[in-house]
C-alpha positions in Angstrom: -7.8 8.3 6.9 -5.8 5.6 5.0 -2.2 4.7 5.6 0.1 2.8 3.3 3.0 0.8 4.7 5.7 -1.3 3.1 6.1 -4.8 4.5 9.9 -4.8 3.9 12.0 -2.1 5.3 15.0 -3.4 3.4 13.7 -2.2 0.1 15.6 0.4 -1.8 13.8 3.6 -2.6 13.3 2.7 -6.3 11.8 -0.6 -5.3 9.3 1.1 -3.0 8.4 3.6 -5.7 7.9 0.8 -8.2 5.5 -1.0 -5.8 3.5 2.1 -5.1 3.3 2.8 -8.8 2.3 -0.8 -9.7 -0.5 -0.8 -7.1 -1.8 2.8 -7.6 -5.2 1.8 -8.8 -5.7 -0.7 -5.9 -4.7 2.1 -3.5 -7.2 4.5 -5.0 -10.0 1.8 -4.7 -9.0 1.2 -1.0 -9.3 5.0 -0.3 -12.7 5.1 -1.9 -13.9 2.4 0.6 -13.3 4.9 3.4 -11.3 4.5 6.6 -9.6 4.7 8.9 -7.5 1.8 7.5 -3.9 0.8 7.1 -2.5 -1.2 4.2 0.7 -3.1 3.5 2.0 -2.7 0.0 3.2 -6.2 -0.9 5.1 -7.1 -4.1 2.0 -8.5 -5.8 -0.9 -6.7 -3.9 -2.0 -4.4 -1.2 -3.2 -6.0 2.0 -5.4 -4.4 4.7 -3.6 -4.7 8.0 -5.8 -2.6 10.2 -8.5 -2.7 11.5 
């Protein structure tokens, strides 16, 4: 199981969608590594936050 989280709850919906779209390939690669895991979707990258 892999979970994505945003690191800024003040983002507008369009900004969240843009981040998710911009980092789609990185998220797919993270899922392929297996889980469980949680990732923060930063402006310029995704970052594993757990475990």
